[in-house]
C-alpha positions as CSV (number, residue, x, y, z in Angstrom):
1,M,121.7,83.1,107.2
2,S,119.3,85.9,106.2
3,S,120.5,89.4,106.6
4,L,119.4,93.0,106.1
5,A,122.0,95.3,104.5
6,S,121.5,98.1,106.9
7,C,121.3,96.0,110.1
8,I,124.2,96.6,112.5
9,F,124.0,93.1,113.9
10,C,124.0,91.6,110.5
11,K,127.1,93.6,109.8
12,I,128.7,92.3,113.0
13,V,127.8,88.7,112.0
14,K,129.4,89.3,108.5
15,G,132.6,90.7,110.1
16,E,132.0,94.1,108.6
17,I,131.9,95.7,112.1
18,P,134.3,94.3,114.8
19,C,133.0,93.0,118.1
20,F,134.3,91.5,121.4
21,K,133.2,87.9,120.3
22,L,132.5,85.5,123.2
23,I,130.8,82.5,121.5
24,E,130.1,81.6,117.9
25,T,128.1,78.7,116.5
26,E,126.6,78.0,113.1
27,T,123.5,79.9,114.1
28,V,124.4,82.2,117.1
29,L,126.9,85.0,117.9
30,A,127.5,86.3,121.4
31,F,129.5,89.4,122.1
32,M,130.0,92.2,124.6
33,D,127.4,95.1,124.5
34,I,129.2,98.4,123.6
35,G,126.7,100.4,125.8
36,P,126.6,98.2,128.9
37,V,124.4,98.8,131.8
38,A,126.6,96.7,134.0
39,K,130.1,95.1,133.8
40,G,129.7,91.9,131.8
41,H,126.6,93.0,129.9
42,C,126.6,91.0,126.6
43,L,124.3,90.1,123.8
44,V,123.4,86.8,122.2
45,I,121.9,87.1,118.7
46,P,120.8,84.6,116.0
47,K,122.9,85.0,112.8
48,Y,119.6,84.8,110.9
49,H,118.0,88.2,110.5
50,A,114.6,88.5,112.1
51,A,113.3,91.7,113.6
52,K,111.2,90.0,116.3
53,L,111.3,86.7,118.1
54,A,108.0,85.6,116.5
55,D,109.7,86.1,113.1
56,L,112.7,83.8,113.9
57,P,112.4,80.3,112.4
58,E,112.5,77.5,115.1
59,D,115.6,76.0,113.5
60,Q,117.5,79.2,114.3
61,M,116.7,79.1,118.0
62,G,118.5,76.0,119.3
63,D,121.8,77.6,120.3
64,I,120.5,80.7,122.0
65,L,119.7,79.3,125.5
66,P,122.9,77.2,125.6
67,A,125.0,80.3,124.8
68,L,123.2,82.3,127.5
69,T,123.7,79.5,130.0
70,K,127.5,79.3,129.2
71,I,127.8,83.0,129.6
72,A,125.9,83.0,132.9
73,K,128.1,80.2,134.3
74,A,131.3,81.8,133.1
75,S,130.5,85.3,134.4
76,G,130.6,84.3,138.0
77,Y,127.5,86.4,138.9
78,D,124.8,84.8,141.0
79,N,122.3,87.4,140.0
80,Y,121.5,88.5,136.4
81,N,118.7,89.3,134.0
82,I,118.0,87.8,130.6
83,L,116.2,90.4,128.6
84,Q,114.6,90.2,125.1
85,N,112.5,93.1,123.7
86,N,110.2,93.1,120.7
87,G,109.2,96.4,119.1
88,R,109.9,100.1,119.9
89,P,107.2,100.4,122.5
90,A,108.9,97.4,124.3
91,H,112.2,99.3,124.1
92,Q,113.8,97.3,121.2
93,E,116.5,99.5,119.8
94,V,118.0,97.3,117.1
95,D,115.5,95.5,114.7
96,H,117.3,92.1,115.0
97,V,116.3,89.6,117.6
98,H,118.8,89.8,120.5
99,F,119.0,88.7,124.1
100,H,120.8,90.7,126.8
101,Y,122.7,89.0,129.5
102,I,122.9,91.6,132.3
103,P,124.7,90.8,135.5
104,K,123.3,92.3,138.7
105,P,125.9,92.6,141.4
106,A,124.2,91.9,144.8
107,D,125.2,95.3,146.2
108,A,124.4,97.4,143.0
109,G,120.9,98.5,143.9
110,D,119.8,100.9,141.2
111,K,123.3,101.9,140.2
112,A,124.2,99.0,137.9
113,G,122.4,96.2,136.0
114,L,118.9,96.3,134.9
115,V,116.5,98.4,136.9
116,V,112.9,97.2,136.5
117,G,109.6,98.0,137.9
118,W,106.6,95.6,137.4
119,P,103.5,97.6,138.0
120,T,100.6,95.1,138.2
121,Q,97.5,95.9,136.2
122,G,95.0,94.8,138.9
123,L,93.3,92.3,136.7
124,G,90.8,90.0,138.3
125,K,90.4,86.3,137.9
126,E,87.8,86.8,135.2
127,D,90.1,89.0,133.1
128,I,92.9,86.5,133.5
129,Q,90.6,83.6,132.5
130,K,89.5,85.6,129.4
131,S,93.2,86.2,128.4
132,Y,93.9,82.5,129.0
133,D,91.0,81.4,126.9
134,E,92.0,83.7,124.0
135,L,95.7,82.7,124.1
136,K,95.1,79.0,124.6
137,G,92.6,78.9,121.7
138,K,95.3,80.2,119.4
139,L,98.1,77.8,120.5
């Protein structure tokens, strides 16, 4: 487990800050979000400290999706979002990789859960092809 002394999530992993723990494995911790946007909002984090997803070693990723799946099944909500942000412009508040499980009650509208708008950029097929070629060439 890598950690950063000032990281709030690393302090939670070490037990220095209490949490409402839901799931714990060798590599993952899941707990309730203390600033929920909906009832049942929780976080799944790797115990290894990495600021962004691209910084997280692959051997630390294996339990993340199974933990999210267990929470989704146990929550009883049919509608939910899984959110993961990287960097301040992308609205990452804590510099430690984390995944939000955010239930979306069917009747919540914009009053609970994640409220998202997806403004399309109006890119044409040529622009999409160029982006594809650039990304595919690096994979």
